[in-house]
N, C-alpha and C positions, 0 to 999 in steps of 0.2 A: 467504472468507478462510480461511487455513490453520488459524487458532486463534481461538477465540471470546474475547471480552473477559472479563477477570477481574472478579469482583464488586467493587464500590466505584467503578466508573467511572460518570459521570453519563450520562444518556440523550443529552445533547447531544454528548458525546464519541463515543458509538456512532453517532449520526446523521452526524456529521462524517466518521468513518472509512468509513461506508457510501458517502457521496458521493465521497470520494477513491477508494475501490475501484472504483466505477462509472466515474469519469472515466479512471482509469489503464487499466482493462481495455478500455474502449471504444477506446483508442488502441493496443491490442495489447500492453500491458504487464501486469505482475503486481504485486499488493500483498499483503503478508503480515505477520503479527505474530510476533515472537519474544520469548520470555522473556528478560529481562535479569538476569544474575547479581546477587543481592542485592535483587531486586524490581524491578518495573516492566516496561514493554514497549518494544520497539524496533519501529518501523514501517519495513519494507523495501519500497521502490518500485523496480521495474525497468521502464524504458521503452525501446522500440526506438530505435535510432539510424537516422535517415533516410539512405538511400544517395544520394549526390550523384554525378551523372555526371561522369566525368573529361573532360579535354580531348579533342577529336575528332582 
C-alpha cells in the first residue's frame, strides 16, 4: 500500500486492509490509503473495467 497505517488502528483493521489489498491487486486493481483533512484515512480502490465485445 502507498501509505502505512497510522498508530491507533487495531490489528484487525490492518489485517482487513491487507486482505482487501490482496484481493484488489489480484484482479489487476490498486488499493491505497490517503490522509483525510482533519484526521482519519480514506481507502481508495481502483478496479479494472472488463471490456465486453461489441456487436459483430
